[in-house]
Steps between C-alpha positions, in 0.01 A plus 500: 500500500777737593677420178189583301458829687862586430457439131179706483674781694797496267280524194293776648807706571592508132202641326616723222224757472696688242478209251281560192340154561394582856122549543463552871186291562537183289786283383720633226535334159848347567377344825192350326708365213796352697421535878798727553524759774669839488806369685602268216309643204698556172228707340525801723464827296507833674224742419592817318306828487136494611296651211126573488322555172156662511319451177136433580327509162372485243554139410673583169721753671609237750603269223691774318691591814650154527793570268636709785557179699744371241721808539458509875600132542808560276606789717400355840461116459465445882259778567187427695237636262138554616218619269166646610219478252131447429594214265728262691449223243667705235825555693757233406561283811848388391622860490341647816562390855176627648184578301252713699139529408369846582304426825517582869733218597758606239474861595553420876806296410646773281469762775727300723776460238809692406602492132817607329307609189137581446382536144148636447388514136141596573347844541174396670424619856554171678836446326643849568381487860693175554809650335489776756429277802723201444859492630767480227856636464433595136176575322433519124193575293212694646405616847261735678552867487310809613125459553533116477563512125748296294850638444826360356741387768824614351675463169414668167357185346239474777401859428477438123266203559295707747466793257399279201216373724385857578510656154361338179716712270816381678380147479441520127866601429647243736725256312585259784322166543372396846801273574754773417316732738487266799855377447629854502300576816687209664844609369518235230518501119240297316668252258204310367449287812193269438179476701474215749180296520455162643273283281396157611415341159274235663192525282377323199350694200386219263253731329781730383650392172868400503556495125427874435639818635287619789414868529353613831268801493476662842184713473481673842684780673346569839251764595713811577578610141228363269622733225774240425247232408498373143139438401320167461464545122871555461586176698250306294655633179857410606396150617335432164804614305729293712285192467474540124882509480543174686565621857357348816320785693451483872306770686644610838348699786364499849138492637446854379562398142304172513189617322703695242719202428196273460363739239830525312534122508149455365536757219855407391473127567824493708593342835425644840597257780348731775646704784721346769695564811830681437743196498271330232465829301872528494542150378225554237696805363813281497330280234492797257785609269378856462286715725292794387401723787425854627698635795406272793644227718498253204748718322757448781420130536562465122837685530600282799418190305712628209209496261480705178276794584284742302410791733203715402546835672350850503492689836844400629854610394623212290856548619386380845485143364810290427421190299850350493515488117209256490207736435339780299293792621211623283311819579285764328675762283411795723695773675302470824620150597595454866205700623417268792130582457254274668223599261492657152370861486432779258867600482589160349551519119296180455229339704714197586858501378528119552264456203781641278679181555361249255524118522704484180757736649541270804514192278787654298692566822448132598646388163 
């Protein structure tokens, strides 16, 4: 008995809390795999800097922030990286030590921590409040200024990103893509680092032809900016042209697009498997060679999956999107692009500028 107590005491006295594998409340991975203890463990790795990323949403923005992890891990391979978000399932588990869903338990834990570097890339109230309250030696991105409003925390790149969000005319002349902007905010240079998206590939799609090139048509875009929607008749026209030219057409979307996609499928006689939970939706997109989409989450999923992309755009600055040489952007031939309007009005040169983009034009980009 005394011998057992001595062994337990010896092991307890050599708990390496600074090891990257140490969890604090459950056995670490090396112990589960080999039964080793800290005293004689060969897999000890000391933690580096403690870094917190605050990127809450939207879902597409979370995905297109993931290239930052590639550069961060190259610079600080042993850093303990935590990420706070509304979309924890989209943060790559192999690249982040602690993924925090935005909820009370996560916020309470964060308040008790000390970080070496806090990076807040959101301008919303809850994000800038946390950037102000949390303890960190260095802070980058956006924080809370006078009257509780967003302000840049330091360098000129943060200020540029802040100003392009305030003034539409500055946004229109901006030439940097989103990754260039956030990399510079963090003191890095963007060198084409790819998105990171974990895809399970566990699903069977027997109804999707394997002998023809599959084109996915993502018909939705969320409810905030409905001015970016391409109309039903346009999708029907494109689907018919693609089918006539021997392509397999698959309609993509969520519950908001279900009735629309059923109509398009009926009129164009193309396939619509239905809407699914996110992991299945990602896998369905992965069956396609090319994705046609408006600016929405599916755009960033397609980029992450390294698909060929046709982006139909009107109200955003096209320079914001980096397609890694695998895509084309098509938009109306108008000077007022990048207006960020949520509805068309009397000042618009046409009733709906998206109608200026014809199915044949999109088909030619696909070819």
